[in-house]
VEXKENU-508347 format. One record per atom (N, C-alpha, C): residue in three letters; x, y, z. Coordinates in nm, 3 decimals. Atoms other than C-alpha are relative to their C-alpha. Layout:
+------+---------+---------+---------+
: code :      xx :      yy :      zz :
+------+---------+---------+---------+
:  ALA :       X :       Y :       Z :
...
+------+---------+---------+---------+
REM end
This chain:
+------+---------+---------+---------+
: code :      xx :      yy :      zz :
+------+---------+---------+---------+
:  MET :   0.037 :  -0.111 :   0.085 :
:  MET :  -3.985 : -14.106 :   5.553 :
:  MET :  -0.143 :  -0.017 :  -0.050 :
:  ARG :   0.135 :   0.024 :   0.049 :
:  ARG :  -4.300 : -14.273 :   5.428 :
:  ARG :  -0.105 :   0.046 :   0.101 :
:  LYS :   0.094 :  -0.044 :  -0.104 :
:  LYS :  -4.474 : -14.210 :   5.761 :
:  LYS :  -0.016 :   0.152 :  -0.003 :
:  MET :   0.004 :  -0.146 :   0.008 :
:  MET :  -4.384 : -13.841 :   5.733 :
:  MET :  -0.085 :   0.044 :  -0.120 :
:  TYR :   0.078 :  -0.033 :   0.119 :
:  TYR :  -4.526 : -13.828 :   5.380 :
:  TYR :  -0.148 :  -0.032 :   0.022 :
:  ASP :   0.138 :   0.036 :  -0.027 :
:  ASP :  -4.841 : -14.012 :   5.493 :
:  ASP :  -0.068 :   0.105 :   0.087 :
:  LEU :   0.058 :  -0.101 :  -0.089 :
:  LEU :  -4.901 : -13.765 :   5.775 :
:  LEU :  -0.019 :   0.133 :  -0.071 :
:  ALA :   0.011 :  -0.127 :   0.072 :
:  ALA :  -4.834 : -13.465 :   5.553 :
:  ALA :  -0.111 :  -0.005 :  -0.104 :
:  THR :   0.104 :   0.015 :   0.102 :
:  THR :  -5.064 : -13.600 :   5.281 :
:  THR :  -0.139 :   0.017 :   0.062 :
:  GLU :   0.130 :  -0.010 :  -0.067 :
:  GLU :  -5.350 : -13.618 :   5.532 :
:  GLU :  -0.046 :   0.145 :   0.018 :
:  THR :   0.038 :  -0.141 :  -0.016 :
:  THR :  -5.342 : -13.238 :   5.560 :
:  THR :  -0.064 :   0.057 :  -0.125 :
:  GLY :   0.054 :  -0.050 :   0.126 :
:  GLY :  -5.441 : -13.200 :   5.196 :
:  GLY :   0.092 :   0.100 :  -0.070 :
:  ALA :  -0.094 :  -0.097 :   0.057 :
:  ALA :  -5.142 : -12.976 :   5.129 :
:  ALA :   0.076 :  -0.060 :  -0.119 :
:  GLN :  -0.092 :   0.042 :   0.106 :
:  GLN :  -4.928 : -12.990 :   4.817 :
:  GLN :   0.134 :  -0.025 :   0.065 :
:  LEU :  -0.127 :   0.033 :  -0.062 :
:  LEU :  -4.617 : -13.171 :   4.937 :
:  LEU :   0.115 :   0.052 :  -0.086 :
:  THR :  -0.121 :  -0.046 :   0.067 :
:  THR :  -4.279 : -13.026 :   4.850 :
:  THR :   0.121 :  -0.058 :   0.074 :
:  THR :  -0.122 :   0.051 :  -0.060 :
:  THR :  -3.930 : -13.156 :   4.909 :
:  THR :   0.118 :   0.038 :  -0.089 :
:  PHE :  -0.119 :  -0.026 :   0.079 :
:  PHE :  -3.574 : -13.124 :   4.785 :
:  PHE :   0.104 :  -0.107 :   0.030 :
:  THR :  -0.113 :   0.090 :  -0.023 :
:  THR :  -3.269 : -13.341 :   4.744 :
:  THR :   0.115 :   0.081 :   0.058 :
:  LEU :  -0.119 :  -0.066 :  -0.054 :
:  LEU :  -2.945 : -13.264 :   4.920 :
:  LEU :   0.099 :   0.027 :  -0.113 :
:  GLY :  -0.101 :  -0.036 :   0.098 :
:  GLY :  -2.673 : -13.092 :   4.724 :
:  GLY :   0.129 :  -0.077 :   0.020 :
:  ARG :  -0.128 :   0.072 :  -0.006 :
:  ARG :  -2.331 : -13.237 :   4.651 :
:  ARG :   0.107 :   0.078 :   0.076 :
:  SER :  -0.100 :  -0.083 :  -0.068 :
:  SER :  -2.158 : -12.960 :   4.844 :
:  SER :   0.033 :  -0.048 :   0.141 :
:  TYR :  -0.024 :   0.048 :  -0.136 :
:  TYR :  -2.186 : -13.139 :   5.177 :
:  TYR :   0.106 :  -0.109 :   0.000 :
:  VAL :  -0.104 :   0.102 :  -0.016 :
:  VAL :  -1.884 : -13.339 :   5.285 :
:  VAL :   0.014 :  -0.026 :   0.150 :
:  VAL :  -0.017 :   0.038 :  -0.140 :
:  VAL :  -1.857 : -13.528 :   5.613 :
:  VAL :   0.115 :  -0.100 :   0.005 :
:  PRO :  -0.121 :   0.084 :   0.007 :
:  PRO :  -1.502 : -13.662 :   5.641 :
:  PRO :  -0.004 :  -0.128 :   0.085 :
:  VAL :   0.002 :   0.120 :  -0.085 :
:  VAL :  -1.583 : -13.909 :   5.921 :
:  VAL :  -0.076 :  -0.115 :  -0.065 :
:  PHE :   0.072 :   0.104 :   0.074 :
:  PHE :  -1.804 : -14.099 :   5.675 :
:  PHE :   0.059 :  -0.007 :  -0.140 :
:  PRO :  -0.061 :   0.010 :   0.133 :
:  PRO :  -1.593 : -14.209 :   5.377 :
:  PRO :  -0.102 :  -0.029 :  -0.110 :
:  ASP :   0.104 :   0.032 :   0.097 :
:  ASP :  -1.912 : -14.328 :   5.208 :
:  ASP :  -0.112 :   0.105 :  -0.003 :
:  TRP :   0.100 :  -0.105 :  -0.011 :
:  TRP :  -2.093 : -13.996 :   5.261 :
:  TRP :  -0.072 :   0.026 :  -0.132 :
:  THR :   0.063 :  -0.027 :   0.130 :
:  THR :  -2.154 : -13.933 :   4.891 :
:  THR :  -0.101 :  -0.108 :  -0.034 :
:  GLU :   0.092 :   0.110 :   0.029 :
:  GLU :  -2.313 : -14.276 :   4.848 :
:  GLU :  -0.123 :   0.007 :   0.089 :
:  ARG :   0.114 :  -0.015 :  -0.092 :
:  ARG :  -2.531 : -14.215 :   5.155 :
:  ARG :  -0.095 :   0.109 :  -0.051 :
:  VAL :   0.084 :  -0.111 :   0.048 :
:  VAL :  -2.655 : -13.884 :   5.016 :
:  VAL :  -0.069 :  -0.040 :  -0.130 :
:  LEU :   0.063 :   0.045 :   0.125 :
:  LEU :  -2.716 : -14.036 :   4.672 :
:  LEU :  -0.116 :  -0.096 :   0.028 :
:  THR :   0.107 :   0.092 :  -0.038 :
:  THR :  -2.922 : -14.312 :   4.835 :
:  THR :  -0.120 :   0.076 :   0.057 :
:  LEU :   0.108 :  -0.082 :  -0.057 :
:  LEU :  -3.122 : -14.061 :   5.038 :
:  LEU :  -0.072 :   0.079 :  -0.110 :
:  ASN :   0.061 :  -0.076 :   0.109 :
:  ASN :  -3.178 : -13.849 :   4.727 :
:  ASN :  -0.087 :  -0.090 :  -0.088 :
:  ASP :   0.081 :   0.095 :   0.078 :
:  ASP :  -3.301 : -14.155 :   4.534 :
:  ASP :  -0.130 :  -0.032 :   0.072 :
:  LEU :   0.121 :   0.025 :  -0.078 :
:  LEU :  -3.544 : -14.235 :   4.815 :
:  LEU :  -0.094 :   0.121 :   0.000 :
:  THR :   0.080 :  -0.123 :   0.001 :
:  THR :  -3.660 : -13.874 :   4.825 :
:  THR :  -0.074 :   0.015 :  -0.133 :
:  ARG :   0.064 :  -0.011 :   0.133 :
:  ARG :  -3.727 : -13.869 :   4.450 :
:  ARG :  -0.111 :  -0.104 :  -0.017 :
:  ALA :   0.099 :   0.107 :   0.014 :
:  ALA :  -3.911 : -14.202 :   4.463 :
:  ALA :  -0.126 :   0.030 :   0.081 :
:  LEU :   0.116 :  -0.034 :  -0.082 :
:  LEU :  -4.136 : -14.095 :   4.749 :
:  LEU :  -0.073 :   0.121 :  -0.056 :
:  ALA :   0.064 :  -0.118 :   0.059 :
:  ALA :  -4.200 : -13.759 :   4.587 :
:  ALA :  -0.087 :  -0.041 :  -0.118 :
:  ALA :   0.079 :   0.047 :   0.114 :
:  ALA :  -4.317 : -13.939 :   4.274 :
:  ALA :  -0.125 :  -0.073 :   0.046 :
:  GLN :   0.115 :   0.076 :  -0.051 :
:  GLN :  -4.543 : -14.171 :   4.473 :
:  GLN :  -0.108 :   0.090 :   0.060 :
:  TYR :   0.093 :  -0.089 :  -0.069 :
:  TYR :  -4.702 : -13.882 :   4.661 :
:  TYR :  -0.031 :   0.126 :  -0.080 :
:  ASP :   0.022 :  -0.116 :   0.086 :
:  ASP :  -4.712 : -13.636 :   4.371 :
:  ASP :   0.052 :   0.128 :   0.064 :
:  ALA :  -0.062 :  -0.115 :  -0.065 :
:  ALA :  -4.485 : -13.405 :   4.567 :
:  ALA :   0.087 :   0.075 :  -0.102 :
:  VAL :  -0.090 :  -0.082 :   0.080 :
:  VAL :  -4.298 : -13.120 :   4.405 :
:  VAL :   0.140 :  -0.018 :   0.058 :
:  VAL :  -0.137 :   0.023 :  -0.049 :
:  VAL :  -3.928 : -13.200 :   4.428 :
:  VAL :   0.096 :   0.093 :  -0.075 :
:  VAL :  -0.106 :  -0.083 :   0.056 :
:  VAL :  -3.642 : -12.958 :   4.373 :
:  VAL :   0.129 :  -0.078 :   0.018 :
:  ASP :  -0.121 :   0.081 :  -0.004 :
:  ASP :  -3.328 : -13.148 :   4.284 :
:  ASP :   0.122 :   0.091 :   0.010 :
:  MET :  -0.116 :  -0.087 :  -0.026 :
:  MET :  -3.028 : -12.972 :   4.435 :
:  MET :   0.133 :  -0.070 :  -0.022 :
:  TRP :  -0.126 :   0.073 :   0.011 :
:  TRP :  -2.769 : -13.246 :   4.373 :
:  TRP :   0.094 :   0.061 :  -0.103 :
:  ASP :  -0.085 :  -0.053 :   0.107 :
:  ASP :  -2.639 : -13.110 :   4.043 :
:  ASP :  -0.024 :   0.148 :  -0.027 :
:  HIS :   0.029 :  -0.142 :   0.021 :
:  HIS :  -2.760 : -12.754 :   4.085 :
:  HIS :   0.130 :   0.080 :  -0.001 :
:  PRO :  -0.122 :  -0.081 :   0.007 :
:  PRO :  -2.498 : -12.494 :   3.989 :
:  PRO :   0.036 :   0.070 :   0.131 :
:  VAL :  -0.029 :  -0.068 :  -0.127 :
:  VAL :  -2.528 : -12.336 :   4.335 :
:  VAL :   0.101 :  -0.078 :   0.083 :
:  ASN :  -0.096 :   0.081 :  -0.075 :
:  ASN :  -2.318 : -12.625 :   4.469 :
:  ASN :   0.143 :   0.048 :  -0.017 :
:  SER :  -0.136 :  -0.048 :   0.028 :
:  SER :  -2.011 : -12.457 :   4.319 :
:  SER :   0.035 :   0.129 :   0.074 :
:  ARG :  -0.026 :  -0.125 :  -0.072 :
:  ARG :  -2.046 : -12.143 :   4.529 :
:  ARG :   0.086 :  -0.025 :   0.123 :
:  GLY :  -0.086 :   0.011 :  -0.118 :
:  GLY :  -1.773 : -12.099 :   4.786 :
:  GLY :  -0.071 :   0.039 :   0.128 :
:  ASN :   0.071 :  -0.048 :  -0.118 :
:  ASN :  -2.017 : -11.928 :   5.021 :
:  ASN :  -0.137 :  -0.067 :   0.015 :
:  LEU :   0.130 :   0.068 :  -0.004 :
:  LEU :  -2.299 : -12.181 :   4.981 :
:  LEU :  -0.042 :  -0.038 :   0.140 :
:  LEU :   0.035 :   0.049 :  -0.133 :
:  LEU :  -2.283 : -12.323 :   5.331 :
:  LEU :   0.024 :   0.106 :   0.106 :
:  SER :  -0.018 :  -0.090 :  -0.113 :
:  SER :  -2.322 : -12.134 :   5.656 :
:  SER :   0.123 :  -0.043 :   0.079 :
:  THR :  -0.121 :   0.029 :  -0.077 :
:  THR :  -2.048 : -12.135 :   5.916 :
:  THR :  -0.005 :  -0.137 :   0.067 :
:  ASP :   0.006 :   0.133 :  -0.060 :
:  ASP :  -2.178 : -12.460 :   6.066 :
:  ASP :   0.031 :  -0.111 :  -0.101 :
:  ARG :  -0.034 :   0.092 :   0.109 :
:  ARG :  -2.102 : -12.626 :   5.727 :
:  ARG :  -0.103 :  -0.112 :  -0.018 :
:  MET :   0.107 :   0.098 :   0.014 :
:  MET :  -2.432 : -12.815 :   5.753 :
:  MET :  -0.121 :   0.056 :  -0.072 :
:  HIS :   0.119 :  -0.064 :   0.057 :
:  HIS :  -2.691 : -12.566 :   5.633 :
:  HIS :   0.042 :   0.101 :  -0.106 :
:  PHE :  -0.027 :  -0.103 :   0.100 :
:  PHE :  -2.712 : -12.340 :   5.333 :
:  PHE :   0.007 :   0.137 :   0.067 :
:  SER :  -0.006 :  -0.139 :  -0.044 :
:  SER :  -2.614 : -11.980 :   5.390 :
:  SER :  -0.128 :   0.071 :  -0.046 :
:  THR :   0.117 :  -0.076 :   0.042 :
:  THR :  -2.872 : -11.707 :   5.338 :
:  THR :  -0.014 :   0.001 :  -0.151 :
:  SER :   0.008 :  -0.002 :   0.146 :
:  SER :  -2.784 : -11.687 :   4.970 :
:  SER :  -0.037 :  -0.138 :  -0.055 :
:  GLY :   0.038 :   0.135 :   0.041 :
:  GLY :  -2.810 : -12.065 :   4.937 :
:  GLY :  -0.148 :  -0.026 :   0.024 :
:  GLN :   0.143 :   0.013 :  -0.030 :
:  GLN :  -3.151 : -12.057 :   5.104 :
:  GLN :  -0.084 :   0.077 :  -0.102 :
:  ALA :   0.073 :  -0.081 :   0.100 :
:  ALA :  -3.259 : -11.784 :   4.862 :
:  ALA :  -0.008 :  -0.074 :  -0.133 :
:  VAL :   0.001 :   0.079 :   0.125 :
:  VAL :  -3.161 : -12.003 :   4.566 :
:  VAL :  -0.101 :  -0.113 :   0.013 :
:  MET :   0.096 :   0.110 :  -0.019 :
:  MET :  -3.357 : -12.296 :   4.710 :
:  MET :  -0.144 :   0.051 :  -0.004 :
:  ALA :   0.134 :  -0.057 :   0.001 :
:  ALA :  -3.660 : -12.076 :   4.768 :
:  ALA :  -0.042 :   0.036 :  -0.142 :
:  SER :   0.030 :  -0.036 :   0.140 :
:  SER :  -3.642 : -11.945 :   4.411 :
:  SER :  -0.030 :  -0.124 :  -0.084 :
:  GLU :   0.022 :   0.124 :   0.074 :
:  GLU :  -3.615 : -12.298 :   4.274 :
:  GLU :  -0.134 :  -0.063 :   0.037 :
:  MET :   0.129 :   0.055 :  -0.042 :
:  MET :  -3.916 : -12.407 :   4.480 :
:  MET :  -0.114 :   0.080 :  -0.061 :
:  VAL :   0.103 :  -0.083 :   0.063 :
:  VAL :  -4.121 : -12.114 :   4.352 :
:  VAL :  -0.014 :  -0.039 :  -0.147 :
:  ARG :   0.005 :   0.042 :   0.142 :
:  ARG :  -4.029 : -12.213 :   3.995 :
:  ARG :  -0.069 :  -0.135 :  -0.015 :
:  ALA :   0.060 :   0.134 :   0.009 :
:  ALA :  -4.121 : -12.576 :   4.058 :
:  ALA :  -0.150 :   0.004 :   0.030 :
:  LEU :   0.143 :  -0.013 :  -0.032 :
:  LEU :  -4.453 : -12.481 :   4.218 :
:  LEU :  -0.075 :   0.069 :  -0.115 :
:  ALA :   0.063 :  -0.069 :   0.112 :
:  ALA :  -4.530 : -12.242 :   3.932 :
:  ALA :  -0.020 :  -0.096 :  -0.118 :
:  ALA :   0.012 :   0.097 :   0.108 :
:  ALA :  -4.463 : -12.518 :   3.679 :
:  ALA :  -0.109 :  -0.101 :   0.030 :
:  THR :   0.106 :   0.094 :  -0.041 :
:  THR :  -4.688 : -12.755 :   3.875 :
:  THR :  -0.137 :   0.063 :  -0.020 :
:  LEU :   0.128 :  -0.069 :   0.016 :
:  LEU :  -4.968 : -12.500 :   3.882 :
:  LEU :  -0.035 :   0.021 :  -0.147 :
:  ALA :   0.024 :  -0.021 :   0.143 :
:  ALA :  -4.927 : -12.428 :   3.512 :
:  ALA :  -0.052 :  -0.127 :  -0.066 :
:  ARG :   0.045 :   0.128 :   0.056 :
:  ARG :  -4.972 : -12.797 :   3.431 :
:  ARG :  -0.144 :  -0.031 :   0.042 :
:  ARG :   0.134 :   0.028 :  -0.051 :
:  ARG :  -5.292 : -12.807 :   3.640 :
:  ARG :  -0.105 :   0.098 :  -0.049 :
:  THR :   0.093 :  -0.103 :   0.045 :
:  THR :  -5.445 : -12.493 :   3.493 :
:  THR :  -0.033 :  -0.019 :  -0.146 :
:  PRO :   0.036 :   0.020 :   0.141 :
:  PRO :  -5.645 : -12.545 :   3.175 :
:  PRO :   0.028 :   0.121 :  -0.086 :
+------+---------+---------+---------+
REM end
């Protein structure tokens, strides 16, 4: 992940990322929740190191929606994507507000 952040940083862009939500369940991995929590911790730590905007979806209320995931049960549905986009806009707006005198 660090290599990805390094390459993205070289572009000069404001980096953005998000954590995975708790709505994902993969029964073949009994330790799935722990894996996601570990990944989310790594994502937050890297975001802090690279001054990336991070949207934390783990405890977001959208996780309770019955229609959050698409039919493949791996990706957010259109409404879930809309929530993530809205949250990213909010996070970017807050970042810009802090930078504007």
